[in-house]
Backbone bond lengths (Angstrom), bond angles and torsions (degrees), N, CA, C in turn:
res aa  C-N    CA-C-N  psi(-1)  N-CA   C-N-CA  omega(-1)  CA-C   N-CA-C  phi
1 M - - - 1.423 - - 1.490 111.26 -
2 A 1.321 115.83 161.62 1.455 118.69 175.98 1.514 109.06 -85.49
3 P 1.319 118.49 134.87 1.454 121.71 -172.85 1.510 115.08 -77.56
4 R 1.357 117.47 94.22 1.466 122.95 173.65 1.514 110.70 45.14
5 T 1.310 116.33 62.96 1.442 121.40 -164.61 1.515 115.46 -100.10
6 K 1.323 114.58 158.55 1.444 121.90 158.40 1.526 104.81 -84.53
7 I 1.329 118.00 121.99 1.457 120.72 -170.49 1.521 111.41 -78.37
8 T 1.321 116.49 133.51 1.455 120.61 176.14 1.519 112.41 -123.24
9 A 1.344 117.51 -6.20 1.460 120.00 179.61 1.513 108.55 -140.83
10 A 1.325 117.61 130.81 1.454 121.07 -175.63 1.514 111.09 -95.35
11 A 1.335 115.49 136.31 1.458 121.03 176.24 1.513 108.63 -106.28
12 G 1.324 117.41 146.54 1.444 121.96 174.34 1.510 109.88 -91.33
13 T 1.328 118.00 -147.52 1.452 122.05 177.67 1.517 109.20 -85.39
14 L 1.347 117.06 -151.69 1.455 119.96 -177.91 1.522 111.47 -60.61
15 T 1.331 117.82 -24.78 1.462 120.34 176.37 1.521 110.99 -55.91
16 A 1.318 117.00 -34.04 1.467 120.52 179.67 1.515 111.47 -61.88
17 A 1.324 116.55 -33.33 1.461 119.26 178.90 1.516 110.43 -66.35
18 A 1.321 116.85 -40.46 1.459 120.24 178.09 1.520 110.82 -65.92
19 L 1.322 116.52 -40.69 1.458 120.39 178.12 1.515 110.59 -65.32
20 L 1.335 115.70 -38.46 1.451 120.43 179.14 1.517 110.54 -62.73
21 L 1.338 117.00 -39.29 1.459 120.87 177.92 1.517 111.20 -63.28
22 S 1.331 116.61 -45.13 1.462 119.51 -178.15 1.517 111.45 -68.05
23 A 1.344 116.66 -31.59 1.459 119.95 -178.36 1.515 112.82 -81.95
24 C 1.332 116.37 -31.53 1.465 120.34 -171.01 1.511 113.98 -116.61
25 G 1.294 118.26 3.54 1.453 120.35 -170.88 1.502 115.90 -60.12
26 G 1.319 119.40 -27.62 1.446 117.53 -172.55 1.496 116.48 -118.14
27 G 1.340 118.49 -11.54 1.461 117.90 -169.45 1.494 114.66 -122.77
28 G 1.357 114.57 -162.53 1.454 121.12 178.38 1.510 110.13 -78.41
29 H 1.342 115.52 176.46 1.453 119.87 -174.25 1.514 109.93 -136.42
30 D 1.347 115.58 123.94 1.455 120.48 -178.64 1.519 112.00 -122.95
31 D 1.365 117.57 10.61 1.460 119.79 -171.61 1.517 112.28 -90.24
32 K 1.342 116.89 58.57 1.454 121.03 176.45 1.522 110.08 -68.48
33 I 1.319 115.97 152.40 1.450 120.11 172.19 1.511 108.04 -111.00
34 A 1.327 115.75 147.45 1.457 120.13 -177.70 1.508 110.13 -69.44
35 S 1.329 116.40 142.35 1.456 120.87 -176.66 1.509 110.80 -112.04
36 S 1.329 115.42 141.93 1.459 120.80 177.27 1.512 109.61 -141.53
37 P 1.334 119.26 125.50 1.455 121.10 -177.44 1.520 113.35 -88.79
38 T 1.346 117.70 31.86 1.442 119.60 177.96 1.520 109.58 -72.64
39 P 1.340 118.21 154.22 1.454 120.69 -177.61 1.515 111.55 -59.75
40 S 1.351 117.46 141.21 1.448 121.08 174.56 1.515 108.90 -76.73
41 A 1.353 116.02 159.30 1.451 120.64 -179.96 1.522 110.00 -92.73
42 T 1.348 115.49 172.50 1.447 120.50 175.82 1.510 109.07 -123.14
43 T 1.342 117.12 162.87 1.454 121.13 178.59 1.517 109.52 -111.67
44 A 1.335 115.42 175.18 1.454 120.16 -171.66 1.527 113.04 -69.44
45 T 1.305 117.49 -31.46 1.453 119.84 -177.75 1.526 111.25 -67.20
46 T 1.327 116.53 148.57 1.461 120.29 -177.99 1.520 112.45 -119.49
47 T 1.336 118.21 9.58 1.454 120.72 179.62 1.515 110.06 -73.38
48 P 1.333 118.72 121.45 1.463 120.26 -177.75 1.512 111.79 -71.92
49 P 1.348 117.99 156.17 1.451 121.38 178.47 1.514 110.84 -70.69
50 P 1.353 117.28 162.57 1.454 120.75 -179.65 1.515 112.17 -67.90
51 T 1.319 114.80 166.74 1.453 120.59 179.30 1.516 110.79 -77.53
52 T 1.330 117.70 140.18 1.452 122.07 177.62 1.520 110.23 -65.38
53 P 1.364 118.57 134.22 1.456 120.71 176.00 1.523 110.58 -59.77
54 A 1.320 115.69 155.14 1.461 120.27 179.81 1.517 110.78 -59.58
55 A 1.348 116.71 142.22 1.462 121.44 -179.71 1.522 110.25 -65.68
56 S 1.328 116.53 143.99 1.455 121.02 177.80 1.520 109.76 -73.81
57 S 1.328 115.23 158.65 1.460 119.36 178.40 1.521 108.97 -64.13
58 G 1.309 116.94 140.75 1.458 121.14 -179.34 1.510 114.04 85.84
59 A 1.340 117.37 -0.56 1.465 120.13 179.38 1.522 110.16 -70.11
60 P 1.339 117.39 148.18 1.467 119.83 175.23 1.530 109.94 -59.96
61 K 1.317 116.49 154.72 1.459 120.52 177.28 1.515 109.21 -92.46
62 F 1.321 116.31 119.97 1.456 121.64 178.69 1.528 108.20 -107.75
63 D 1.304 116.08 95.46 1.459 121.19 -176.15 1.524 110.99 -85.45
64 L 1.328 114.86 66.27 1.459 120.80 179.30 1.525 110.67 -67.50
65 P 1.324 117.21 152.29 1.464 119.94 175.17 1.528 110.73 -58.31
66 S 1.310 116.59 157.11 1.467 120.84 -175.28 1.522 113.14 -62.85
67 D 1.340 117.77 -21.75 1.461 120.33 -178.80 1.524 112.86 -96.34
68 V 1.344 117.69 10.08 1.462 121.54 179.13 1.528 109.07 -123.54
69 K 1.325 115.82 126.84 1.457 120.78 178.66 1.526 109.35 -132.87
70 I 1.323 116.44 126.21 1.463 122.13 175.59 1.519 107.58 -105.06
71 T 1.326 116.92 113.10 1.457 122.94 -178.07 1.520 108.92 -103.37
72 I 1.333 117.23 119.03 1.466 121.68 -176.59 1.522 109.58 -126.34
73 D 1.326 117.22 116.71 1.458 120.55 176.62 1.527 109.59 -65.25
74 P 1.348 119.22 141.09 1.463 120.81 -177.92 1.516 113.45 -63.92
75 D 1.342 117.96 -39.65 1.469 122.41 178.41 1.529 112.12 47.64
76 T 1.324 118.05 39.09 1.456 120.89 -178.12 1.519 111.79 -66.78
77 T 1.330 116.13 149.64 1.457 122.37 -174.56 1.530 112.91 -110.17
78 G 1.341 117.24 -18.49 1.458 120.38 -173.35 1.511 112.75 91.00
79 D 1.340 116.27 -11.07 1.462 122.04 175.73 1.532 107.63 -96.22
80 A 1.340 116.98 123.62 1.462 120.65 -172.73 1.521 112.84 -60.21
81 T 1.328 116.99 -40.84 1.460 119.79 -178.16 1.520 111.20 -69.55
82 K 1.325 116.82 -45.99 1.466 119.77 179.35 1.524 111.29 -63.65
83 D 1.319 116.68 -38.07 1.461 119.39 178.99 1.527 110.95 -67.13
84 A 1.334 117.32 -34.48 1.471 120.69 176.16 1.525 110.36 -65.86
85 I 1.324 116.90 -38.09 1.464 121.11 177.99 1.527 110.19 -63.48
86 L 1.339 116.50 -46.58 1.455 120.23 178.98 1.527 111.28 -64.14
87 R 1.314 116.58 -38.65 1.474 120.21 177.24 1.523 110.55 -58.91
88 D 1.344 116.89 -49.69 1.460 120.19 -176.85 1.526 111.96 -71.30
89 Q 1.333 116.64 -32.17 1.463 118.79 175.24 1.521 110.27 -63.16
90 G 1.330 116.99 -42.05 1.456 121.07 177.07 1.516 112.23 -64.48
91 Y 1.343 115.90 -41.63 1.463 119.20 176.54 1.526 110.60 -60.19
92 G 1.331 116.29 -37.37 1.460 120.02 179.55 1.514 112.43 -62.28
93 V 1.327 116.54 -40.42 1.464 120.47 177.38 1.524 110.29 -61.27
94 E 1.322 116.41 -48.73 1.463 120.07 -179.19 1.529 111.53 -63.48
95 A 1.332 115.67 -41.91 1.467 119.98 -179.83 1.526 111.03 -62.88
96 A 1.334 116.48 -39.92 1.457 120.28 -177.19 1.526 111.36 -66.14
97 F 1.324 117.70 -45.44 1.457 118.81 -179.44 1.518 112.24 -74.79
98 L 1.322 117.41 -26.86 1.458 119.06 171.93 1.526 110.06 -64.56
99 A 1.343 116.41 -40.03 1.466 120.50 176.52 1.523 111.26 -62.73
100 V 1.346 116.60 -35.31 1.466 120.09 176.23 1.525 110.03 -63.11
101 T 1.328 117.04 -46.00 1.467 119.34 -178.18 1.519 111.54 -67.26
102 K 1.322 116.81 -28.28 1.460 121.08 178.01 1.524 111.78 -87.30
103 Q 1.365 115.92 -8.49 1.459 121.34 -178.92 1.533 110.46 57.00
104 D 1.336 115.98 40.57 1.467 121.15 -172.96 1.524 110.84 -134.39
105 K 1.340 116.28 100.69 1.459 119.14 -179.49 1.520 112.53 -75.27
106 N 1.322 117.75 -8.86 1.462 121.80 175.78 1.524 112.21 -100.04
107 F 1.312 116.63 13.31 1.455 121.56 -179.68 1.535 109.86 -57.40
108 P 1.335 118.97 125.88 1.469 121.51 -172.69 1.524 115.13 -55.55
109 L 1.338 118.44 -39.75 1.464 118.79 179.98 1.527 111.95 -65.87
110 L 1.322 117.16 -29.98 1.461 119.92 177.29 1.525 110.42 -63.99
111 T 1.311 116.84 -48.34 1.466 120.21 -178.71 1.522 112.17 -73.36
112 S 1.324 116.92 -14.19 1.465 120.08 175.94 1.519 112.18 -75.25
113 Y 1.346 117.09 -26.40 1.459 120.17 -174.40 1.522 114.16 -123.06
114 M 1.327 117.99 -1.89 1.458 121.98 176.72 1.520 109.58 -125.51
115 S 1.339 116.39 144.65 1.457 120.53 178.54 1.518 109.44 -148.79
116 E 1.330 115.45 172.57 1.467 122.60 172.96 1.534 111.36 51.18
117 S 1.316 118.21 -137.52 1.465 119.31 -173.04 1.521 112.51 -71.16
118 A 1.340 118.35 -23.87 1.461 119.71 175.28 1.524 110.37 -63.70
119 L 1.308 116.90 -43.02 1.462 121.25 177.73 1.520 110.65 -66.23
120 E 1.314 117.41 -40.34 1.467 120.40 178.30 1.528 110.64 -61.35
121 T 1.326 116.41 -40.79 1.458 120.48 -179.98 1.521 111.29 -63.06
122 W 1.328 116.38 -44.27 1.463 119.15 177.91 1.526 111.66 -66.05
123 D 1.337 116.84 -38.04 1.468 119.81 176.31 1.524 110.71 -56.47
124 E 1.333 115.55 -46.62 1.457 120.37 -179.13 1.523 111.54 -65.97
125 S 1.337 116.03 -38.52 1.455 119.53 -179.91 1.528 111.35 -66.20
126 I 1.332 116.67 -42.65 1.464 120.21 178.31 1.531 110.52 -62.61
127 D 1.331 116.60 -40.52 1.470 120.10 175.68 1.525 111.08 -58.61
128 A 1.353 115.56 -41.48 1.463 119.94 -178.73 1.525 111.19 -68.43
129 F 1.332 117.16 -41.16 1.463 120.15 175.62 1.526 110.47 -57.77
130 K 1.327 116.15 -46.51 1.467 120.97 -179.10 1.527 110.99 -61.95
131 K 1.322 116.00 -43.76 1.456 120.33 -178.72 1.527 111.26 -60.37
132 N 1.337 116.65 -38.33 1.459 121.35 -178.99 1.521 113.34 -86.82
133 G 1.334 117.13 -3.89 1.455 120.28 -178.64 1.513 113.00 69.82
134 H 1.342 116.26 31.66 1.456 121.12 -175.93 1.520 112.31 -114.08
135 S 1.325 114.44 153.16 1.459 122.82 165.51 1.531 106.33 -129.06
136 V 1.341 117.86 -153.71 1.462 121.31 179.61 1.523 109.64 -129.46
137 S 1.345 115.24 160.50 1.452 121.21 178.76 1.522 108.68 -152.90
138 G 1.336 116.27 143.87 1.457 120.12 176.77 1.513 112.28 114.56
139 T 1.337 115.61 -160.90 1.463 122.81 -176.50 1.516 110.69 -118.42
140 L 1.316 115.51 128.23 1.460 123.39 174.37 1.518 107.77 -108.75
141 H 1.323 117.73 134.30 1.465 121.70 -176.70 1.527 110.40 -120.02
142 E 1.334 116.07 126.57 1.469 123.22 175.35 1.522 108.58 -110.83
143 Y 1.353 117.02 136.06 1.469 120.28 -174.88 1.533 110.13 -158.86
144 N 1.331 114.95 172.68 1.478 121.41 -179.10 1.526 111.56 52.68
145 R 1.322 116.30 47.22 1.460 121.03 179.92 1.525 109.84 -85.76
146 K 1.330 115.79 130.62 1.465 121.78 -177.62 1.525 109.60 -134.59
147 V 1.335 115.73 152.61 1.467 121.45 -173.10 1.520 111.25 -125.96
148 V 1.335 116.04 138.45 1.463 123.76 164.22 1.521 105.86 -116.70
149 L 1.322 116.56 124.65 1.465 121.20 -172.80 1.524 111.12 -112.01
150 N 1.343 115.67 138.67 1.462 121.63 175.86 1.525 108.03 -144.70
151 G 1.341 116.21 86.14 1.460 120.67 179.04 1.512 111.65 64.98
152 A 1.342 116.44 -122.80 1.464 121.69 -179.03 1.520 112.29 -89.00
153 N 1.335 118.07 10.14 1.454 123.58 177.82 1.522 109.27 -122.46
154 A 1.304 116.63 153.39 1.457 120.58 179.01 1.517 109.94 -152.02
155 G 1.321 115.28 152.98 1.457 121.73 171.03 1.518 108.25 -114.67
156 V 1.316 116.87 133.71 1.460 122.07 178.71 1.527 108.95 -123.55
157 T 1.326 116.62 129.80 1.463 120.38 170.19 1.521 107.79 -109.17
158 F 1.332 116.01 143.71 1.459 119.17 179.35 1.512 110.24 -158.10
159 C 1.324 114.93 153.02 1.455 121.82 178.80 1.518 110.10 -98.42
160 E 1.320 114.50 153.03 1.463 121.51 178.28 1.523 109.56 -132.93
161 D 1.311 115.99 132.55 1.460 123.23 178.07 1.525 108.35 -111.86
162 Q 1.337 116.78 113.96 1.467 122.53 -179.10 1.530 112.61 -105.03
163 R 1.346 117.28 17.95 1.469 119.25 -175.78 1.522 113.08 -57.40
164 Y 1.322 116.68 -31.57 1.460 120.65 -174.43 1.530 111.77 -115.53
165 F 1.315 116.01 22.50 1.469 121.11 -174.43 1.519 109.19 -121.48
166 Y 1.334 117.08 127.77 1.453 121.40 -171.55 1.532 111.70 -137.19
167 D 1.319 115.53 163.77 1.457 120.33 166.45 1.532 108.56 -77.84
168 K 1.331 115.06 155.92 1.462 120.98 177.64 1.517 109.15 -136.56
169 D 1.321 115.86 134.08 1.456 121.03 175.41 1.530 108.28 -74.14
170 I 1.320 117.01 118.41 1.465 120.91 -175.22 1.524 111.99 -64.72
171 K 1.312 117.47 -41.36 1.466 121.04 -175.53 1.520 112.07 -67.29
172 T 1.333 116.98 -43.84 1.469 120.59 -175.80 1.522 113.18 -96.08
173 G 1.342 116.77 -19.88 1.454 120.85 -175.85 1.518 113.22 79.34
174 K 1.338 117.31 3.86 1.461 120.77 -177.91 1.520 111.15 -72.48
175 V 1.341 116.62 130.29 1.459 122.46 176.82 1.520 108.15 -86.85
176 L 1.332 116.77 127.80 1.458 121.94 -172.03 1.528 111.22 -94.62
177 K 1.328 115.53 79.11 1.463 120.43 179.52 1.524 109.73 -74.39
178 T 1.342 115.68 150.91 1.463 120.08 -172.64 1.522 112.03 -133.42
179 T 1.322 115.19 -178.91 1.458 122.85 -176.62 1.525 111.75 -67.01
180 L 1.322 116.49 146.30 1.459 121.71 178.24 1.523 110.70 -61.49
181 S 1.340 115.79 140.66 1.467 119.17 -179.57 1.521 111.02 -161.85
182 S 1.344 115.76 146.76 1.468 120.65 174.92 1.522 111.21 -69.66
183 D 1.331 117.60 -12.35 1.463 121.12 178.52 1.527 112.27 -65.56
184 D 1.331 117.56 -9.10 1.461 120.47 176.57 1.524 111.69 -64.98
185 F 1.330 117.99 -20.35 1.460 121.63 -178.12 1.527 109.38 -99.64
186 I 1.319 115.93 117.76 1.462 121.46 -173.32 1.520 110.22 -125.40
187 L 1.330 116.18 134.39 1.462 122.45 174.27 1.522 108.47 -102.00
188 H 1.332 116.76 125.11 1.453 122.39 179.07 1.516 111.39 -114.17
189 T 1.314 116.44 145.59 1.461 122.68 168.34 1.521 107.42 -123.47
190 S 1.329 116.46 127.75 1.459 121.45 -177.27 1.523 110.31 -123.36
191 F 1.321 116.17 131.08 1.463 121.67 170.31 1.520 107.45 -86.49
192 M 1.331 117.39 128.11 1.456 121.91 -177.99 1.517 110.33 -123.04
193 R 1.321 114.69 145.81 1.454 121.04 -177.39 1.535 109.74 -129.59
194 K 1.324 116.48 136.74 1.457 120.69 -179.87 1.517 110.22 -79.18
195 D 1.342 115.47 122.81 1.457 121.37 -179.18 1.530 109.80 -79.77
196 K 1.316 116.11 167.22 1.458 120.68 -178.45 1.518 112.69 -64.08
197 D 1.352 117.47 -22.68 1.462 120.08 177.93 1.524 112.84 -87.87
198 G 1.354 115.59 3.11 1.459 120.64 177.95 1.512 114.69 95.30
199 T 1.337 117.75 -9.03 1.461 121.52 179.21 1.527 110.53 -75.51
200 W 1.324 115.97 138.64 1.464 120.64 173.72 1.526 108.18 -91.16
201 K 1.329 116.54 115.60 1.456 121.82 -176.73 1.535 110.87 -106.17
202 A 1.331 115.62 138.91 1.460 120.32 174.00 1.520 108.97 -72.87
203 A 1.338 116.46 128.21 1.455 121.26 -179.45 1.528 112.36 -106.68
204 T 1.332 117.64 -33.11 1.468 120.81 -179.72 1.522 110.04 -145.99
205 Y 1.334 115.58 164.88 1.460 122.87 171.76 1.526 109.24 -138.33
206 T 1.313 115.70 144.03 1.459 120.57 158.38 1.520 105.64 -125.89
207 S 1.315 116.95 152.46 1.464 119.72 -171.75 1.524 112.36 -144.35
208 K 1.334 115.29 150.30 1.462 120.92 175.31 1.533 108.37 -130.32
209 Q 1.298 115.86 114.92 1.466 121.66 -179.73 1.514 109.97 -82.97
210 G 1.344 116.72 146.99 1.451 119.94 -178.07 1.518 112.61 69.29
211 A 1.340 116.73 35.66 1.467 122.20 -174.96 1.522 111.18 -75.24
212 A 1.333 116.46 118.56 1.468 120.50 -177.54 1.520 111.64 -61.48
213 E 1.343 116.88 -33.94 1.451 120.67 -177.69 1.521 113.20 -70.30
214 C 1.333 116.53 -10.60 1.464 120.91 179.60 1.524 113.73 -104.33
215 V 1.330 116.90 -7.16 1.470 120.07 -177.99 1.518 109.72 -66.57
216 R 1.328 115.17 133.60 1.457 121.67 -177.54 1.517 110.82 -110.58
């Protein structure tokens, strides 16, 4: 996913994943999106997101702070390869925000699941968080994840709910809650590439803030 971003590239529905595969399947990737660590907004509804399913055996350990929760729907397909892609995409989200809380863009789990311009974007975002003295607090929810597969490349679309996810001032511990907004619902499209060790790494993101198809 794109880290709490100012959006510069719009993604469509699952069709965007197929287009992303055809456009990016063979070459390098320069389509970074600009990152901004400003506080996310909230919406009027107060219903909390569902509980994250229990981690599978062998999953990496994500020792997030007690005030940070990443909730990711399994969205399993029954296809072993697609389910592995969704698993690693979810791990990438957790690894990226764990790196934010650790203020460490060289955090090993981050580089295990992010590559190319996706990794560069997170590096820049972590730098910006550090510069502003911010981390994150609350619950982030990922859902409606879908896959288009083409050999060792894949496109994944997924929704993100930031209604309960905020910036936090590290020095004071103050959580920076903001005005209600439909911009809390974001649609992401990620190009993913299978690494030589079998891990599916996110290489790029495009995102659309205020996505109607993601409103819950």
